[in-house]
N, C-alpha and C positions, 0 to 999 in steps of 0.2 A: 694555325696552331702548330706547335712543335712538341715533341715528346720530352720527358724529363731525362736527366743524365743517364739513367739506367737503360735507356733505349739507344745509347750511342756506343758503337764499337770503334773505339778510338784507334787511329793509326798515325804514325809519325810523318806520313807522306801520302801521295795520291794512291787511292785504291783502284786497281785495274781489273779485278775479277772477283766474283762472288759465286759460290756454289753451295747448294744444300744437299745433304746426303739423301739417298732414295727413301730411307725410313723417316727422314725428318729429324734425326737425332742430333745432328751437329751442322755447323756452317764452316766453310773454309773461305779465306780471303787471300787474294794476292795483292801485293803492294810493290811500288817501284823501288823500295829498299831491298828487293829480291828475297823477301821473307814471306813464308806461308804461315798463316795463323789459323788455329782451330778454336772455334767458339761454341759455347752451348747454344742450342736452338731454342732454349726456353728462357724467358726473362729471369734475371736481368742480363742475359747474353754475355756471361763472363768468359774470359779467355781460359781455355781448357788445356791443361797438361803440357802443351808444347807449342813452340814456334820454331821454325827452322829457316836457316839461311842457305841458299843454293847458288852454285856458280852458273847462273843462267846466262850471263853475258860477261863482258869485260869488267874487270875489277873497277869499283867506284863508279860505274855507269848506272844511270837510273833508267831502267827499261821496264816495259809492261811484263807482269808476271801473271800468266793465265793458269787457272785451275779448273778441273772437271772431275767429277766422281765416276769411277767405273762401277762400283757397287758400294756397300756399306763398309767394306774392308780396305779397298784400294782406291787411290785417286791418281790423276795425271797432272803434272805441273810442267810448264815449259815456256820458253821464249826462243833462244837459239838452240838449246838442248831440251830434251824431254826426259822426265823422270817419272817412273811409276813408284808410288810410295804407300806405306801403310797408314791408315787413318788413325790407328790406336796410339802410335808413338812417333809418327813422322819419319820413320827410317826409310831409306831408299832400298827398293827391291831390285830395280833395274834402271839403267840410264842409257840413252842412245842419242846420237846427234842426227838431226834431220838432214836430208839432202835436197838441194834446191837448184833450180835453173835460173840463170841470170841473163838470159838472152830475150827476155820478154819486152813489152812495150815501154818499160821503165826500169831503171836500175834498182835492184833489190837484193837483200841478203836473205830473204825468205822467212823473216821472223814469224813465229806463231802468234796469231791474233785471236784465235778462238779454239776451244777444245770441247767436244761433245761425244759422249759414249753412245754407241748403238746398242751394245750389250757388254757384259764384263770382259769379253775377249776381243772386242773390236771398238775402236774409237776413231774420230775424225778430227783433223786439225786444219784450220783455215790460215792462209799465208798472205804475205805482202805481195807476192808475185801473181796473185789471182787464182792460185791452185788450192785444191782441197785434197789432203792426203788421208788415205784409209790405212790404219795401223792394226796389225795383229799382235796382241799382247803376248801370245804364246811364243812367237818367234822374234819379236821386237823389230819386225820388218814392215816397211811400207808396201802393202800389197796392191795398191792402185792409187793413181793420181787423177782426180777429176779436173778437167780443164774446160772452162767455158766463160768464166768471169774475166774481165779485162782489167781489173784493179783489185785492191786489197779485199780479202774476204773477212769481214768484221764479225760475223755472227753465223752460227750453225745451230739448227734445232732438229731433233728427231721428230718425225711425224708418226711412223709406226715401224714395224720390222722390215718394211720394204722401201720406205721413202724417207727423205730428209729435205730440209730447205736451207738455203744459204743467202745471206745478205751481203752486199758489196758496195765499195766506193764507186762502182760503175753505175750507181743509181737504180739497180735492179735487185730483185731476189729471184731465186731459181728453185724449182722443184725437181728432185733427182730420184731415179730408181736405183737402189743399192745393188740389186742383182744384175741388172743389165748394164749398169754404169752410165746410163743415158740421162741427159738433161731432158725432162719431160716437157717443161715449159719455162719460159722467161717472163716474169711479170714486171712491167714498166709502169711508172706513174709518179714516182718521186723525182724531184728535181735536184737532189743532192744525195750524198752517201746514205746507204741503208745500214745503220749501225746495229740494229737489233731486230731479230725475228723470233716469233713465238707461235706455236701451233696450239689451237684450242680444239681438242678432240670431240667435245660434246656438240660443237657446232660445225665441225669440219671447216674451220676458217683459220686464217693466218693473220697475226698482228705484226706490222712492221713499224719501226721507229726510225726517223731520218733526220739528218742535219738540216733538212728544209723546214724543221719545226712542226712536222705533221706526223701523226700516227694514222696509218691506214688499215682497214679491215678488208681482207680478201677471201672470197669463197672458192674453195677447191672443187666443190661439186663433183661432177662425173670424172674428174681427173684421177681420183683414187677411190671411186665408188665400188670398185671390185675388191677392195680390201676392207676387212673388218677394222673399223676405226678403234684405236686404243689398244690394239694387240701388243 
């Protein structure tokens, strides 16, 4: 069965990113037309107030546009460049260009593939060169680069205030410690790219979705048992 037309958030081209505000009040979508759109999170999901076009990449190119909320007032959008923007009117607060290495196992320009906030002043971006960058919104600086994946980092999810997970085209997902900057463990089992990762705090488990057409459920168990889940 399919929903009626009121359930469709229509876009003119491929949708590459969806984010829901922490309070659940609105939805942001990124599209390859390099526009960010703000939608009501209440049916009939109408387009709210604004949509904005950003110079995320070369003119007339169609590239992935990734979005992620910092809090209910600010969000991050990016591809080759990163912008911190206001939720209420779509205005740009700050913008900065990411820095990348190109001497990895494959040629890359380091495009942003995923954005996840750890808290309002800190967020993570996953890149084509296999790195994960940690950004301080107060200084607009990359404060650390996590390196352990050997291919594109497609998805990042916060576990709690001390840990996050990342999924990659290298067929793995990894559990990281934010404070020590260490990769705690690499989880293997998929036979293709891990495109999506999600943490379920009530069960202390991770869901992963892959190009191998499988969704797997993983137990973290004692790996983060010393941390209060859901902090």
